[in-house]
N, C-alpha and C positions, 0 to 999 in steps of 0.2 A: 937775299931775297931783295928787290927791291916796293917800295911801297910809296905811298906819299904821306907824309909826314906835312900835320901845320905846327910851327911856330911864331912868336913874338919878332918882330923884326925890332932890336934895338935899337934901332938908329929911330925910325919912325912908330914905334911900337903900333903898328896894325902886324894882322894878325895873314903870314902866307904861308900857305900849299906849295913844297916844292917834294921828289924824289928824293926818296935817301934810302941806301940800304940799311937794312934792321938789325940792331947786334947780338949777337949771340948772349942768353943769357948771362954763361960762363967764361965772357971776352972781359977783360977789363975795360975802365972806363974809354970807349975812344971819344974824337971827335973829327967830323967830317967838313971839309970846307967844300961851306955851295954859295951861288950868286944867290943875294936875293927879289926876289920879283919885285918888292916894293918899292928898293932904294938902290939897284942895281947894283949894291955894296958886295961885299964879301964874310961872310959870314961863318963861325966856328961853331957847327952845331951836336953836340952832344947825342949819338947816335943810339940811344938806350934810352932819354926822358925825350930827344925833343927840341930840348932850348936853346937856345943861344948861347955861345960864350960870357957870363956878365949877369945872364939876366936871374936877378932875382925876386921873379911873380915866382906867386905862388899858382 
């Protein structure tokens, strides 16, 4: 099921929204490659948490 998620762009620091298929609770942690609307670069987004790979913010 696709839903909109909000993540922080690691390049610009802006919060951006993008569609992402949610991960089931029993699946291992998976990342999905998305095109960032803020910087137009690619980021890996954790499907369980909605955080970009390398984002250490709380």
